[in-house]
Backbone bond lengths (Angstrom), bond angles and torsions (degrees), N, CA, C in turn:
res aa  C-N    CA-C-N  psi(-1)  N-CA   C-N-CA  omega(-1)  CA-C   N-CA-C  phi
1 X - - - 1.452 - - 1.529 108.71 -
2 X 1.326 115.46 131.39 1.456 120.01 177.32 1.521 109.71 -80.72
3 X 1.309 115.22 141.68 1.457 120.78 176.52 1.517 107.61 -106.91
4 X 1.301 116.53 126.46 1.466 122.11 178.35 1.521 108.28 -110.87
5 X 1.309 115.03 146.03 1.462 120.64 174.90 1.516 108.51 -105.84
6 X 1.313 115.89 130.85 1.449 122.54 178.65 1.519 109.38 -123.81
7 X 1.321 115.36 140.67 1.457 119.96 173.90 1.524 108.34 -73.73
8 X 1.329 116.19 131.69 1.460 122.50 175.73 1.519 107.56 -117.10
9 X 1.319 115.43 127.64 1.467 120.46 176.48 1.525 107.12 -100.65
10 X 1.307 115.84 126.12 1.458 122.47 -178.28 1.525 108.40 -119.46
11 X 1.325 115.89 121.52 1.462 121.34 -179.77 1.521 109.47 -132.09
12 X 1.306 115.82 151.64 1.461 121.08 176.54 1.527 108.15 -101.11
13 X 1.336 116.62 126.56 1.459 118.87 -178.99 1.525 111.19 -87.38
14 X 1.323 115.63 177.05 1.468 120.72 -175.82 1.530 113.06 -65.48
15 X 1.326 116.85 -19.56 1.465 120.74 178.37 1.518 113.45 -88.74
16 X 1.347 116.20 -1.95 1.457 119.79 178.86 1.518 114.31 95.32
17 X 1.328 117.88 -3.00 1.462 122.22 179.18 1.521 109.83 -81.21
18 X 1.318 116.56 148.75 1.454 122.24 174.40 1.528 108.26 -96.19
19 X 1.322 115.93 126.01 1.455 122.56 -178.80 1.525 107.71 -106.51
20 X 1.326 116.09 126.83 1.459 121.76 179.84 1.524 108.49 -113.32
21 X 1.331 116.32 133.93 1.456 122.34 -177.69 1.528 109.36 -137.54
22 X 1.333 115.96 142.58 1.461 122.02 176.43 1.524 107.10 -115.52
23 X 1.340 118.01 98.53 1.463 121.13 -174.81 1.531 114.71 -56.89
24 X 1.322 117.92 -33.49 1.465 120.30 -177.52 1.526 113.55 -79.96
25 X 1.335 117.17 -5.36 1.469 122.12 175.97 1.530 107.85 -121.35
26 X 1.329 117.01 89.61 1.470 120.21 -176.83 1.529 112.30 -51.51
27 X 1.314 115.31 131.53 1.464 121.52 179.41 1.513 114.65 83.13
28 X 1.320 117.17 1.32 1.467 120.88 -177.91 1.523 109.62 -94.95
29 X 1.314 114.96 97.12 1.461 121.04 179.11 1.520 109.10 -153.34
30 X 1.312 115.33 160.32 1.464 121.23 -179.90 1.518 107.86 -161.05
31 X 1.304 115.92 -172.78 1.462 120.72 -179.59 1.518 109.96 -146.91
32 X 1.310 114.85 168.27 1.456 121.57 175.82 1.514 109.37 -159.87
33 X 1.310 115.96 154.02 1.463 120.36 179.32 1.528 111.02 -70.87
34 X 1.334 115.92 -26.67 1.468 121.03 177.51 1.532 108.44 -124.16
35 X 1.334 116.07 164.93 1.475 119.68 176.07 1.519 110.30 -59.18
36 X 1.319 115.61 -44.82 1.461 120.42 -178.05 1.528 110.66 -59.96
37 X 1.315 117.15 -44.77 1.462 120.73 179.99 1.529 110.90 -64.12
38 X 1.332 117.23 -43.46 1.462 120.83 179.45 1.530 110.62 -62.92
39 X 1.324 117.76 -41.44 1.459 120.84 179.77 1.528 111.67 -68.33
40 X 1.325 117.33 -39.53 1.470 119.97 175.46 1.526 110.20 -63.63
41 X 1.328 116.70 -41.80 1.460 121.03 179.93 1.525 111.89 -65.02
42 X 1.333 117.00 -39.30 1.468 118.97 -178.07 1.524 110.50 -71.16
43 X 1.306 118.69 -30.99 1.466 120.43 175.67 1.532 109.72 -61.24
44 X 1.315 115.76 -45.15 1.465 120.45 178.21 1.531 110.37 -64.89
45 X 1.323 116.81 -45.18 1.468 121.06 -179.91 1.526 111.24 -61.59
46 X 1.326 116.95 -40.28 1.463 120.82 179.39 1.530 110.59 -62.05
47 X 1.305 117.06 -42.29 1.463 120.50 177.21 1.517 111.36 -59.18
48 X 1.322 116.37 -43.89 1.464 120.80 179.30 1.526 111.32 -67.33
49 X 1.317 117.43 -40.80 1.470 121.25 179.36 1.523 110.96 -63.92
50 X 1.319 117.18 -41.72 1.467 120.84 179.62 1.531 109.78 -66.91
51 X 1.332 117.81 -41.48 1.466 120.83 176.91 1.525 110.76 -60.21
52 X 1.320 116.73 -43.75 1.466 121.34 179.29 1.523 110.61 -63.46
53 X 1.322 117.21 -42.27 1.462 121.40 178.10 1.526 110.39 -60.39
54 X 1.329 116.95 -45.50 1.464 120.70 -179.99 1.529 110.90 -62.87
55 X 1.319 117.46 -41.03 1.468 121.53 179.36 1.530 110.74 -64.00
56 X 1.323 116.95 -43.05 1.465 120.53 178.90 1.526 110.63 -66.17
57 X 1.321 116.73 -39.00 1.465 120.84 178.76 1.528 110.19 -64.09
58 X 1.333 117.33 -40.46 1.463 121.54 178.81 1.530 110.51 -66.43
59 X 1.335 117.32 -39.99 1.467 120.99 177.88 1.524 110.52 -62.84
60 X 1.315 116.54 -42.34 1.457 121.06 179.59 1.522 110.57 -63.37
61 X 1.315 116.89 -44.36 1.463 120.92 179.10 1.529 110.53 -62.62
62 X 1.314 116.56 -40.80 1.470 121.33 178.55 1.531 110.23 -64.22
63 X 1.313 116.19 -43.41 1.467 121.16 179.57 1.532 110.43 -63.37
64 X 1.324 117.09 -44.25 1.456 121.11 179.66 1.534 110.91 -63.94
65 X 1.323 117.39 -38.46 1.465 121.49 179.13 1.524 110.56 -66.49
66 X 1.326 117.17 -38.75 1.469 119.95 -179.50 1.524 111.17 -70.75
67 X 1.325 117.69 -28.90 1.470 121.18 177.88 1.525 110.81 -71.34
68 X 1.327 117.39 -30.26 1.471 121.38 -178.97 1.513 112.13 -76.58
69 X 1.354 117.76 -22.51 1.463 119.00 -177.98 1.500 113.94 -87.42
């Protein structure tokens, strides 16, 4: 399994929540009441975002292959 490193931006909002965002994975963000919770949540979100990206990439490749035949 390949390990990728992603930059995570962690900010505290005016309500006291920690917001975690991964700029290189569009739409990949979450929150937590504590830093630890936000970081645990973003790890899970990143896994889901990467899975979704791979699925979309596979669909595109399949579509392109069917257009060539």
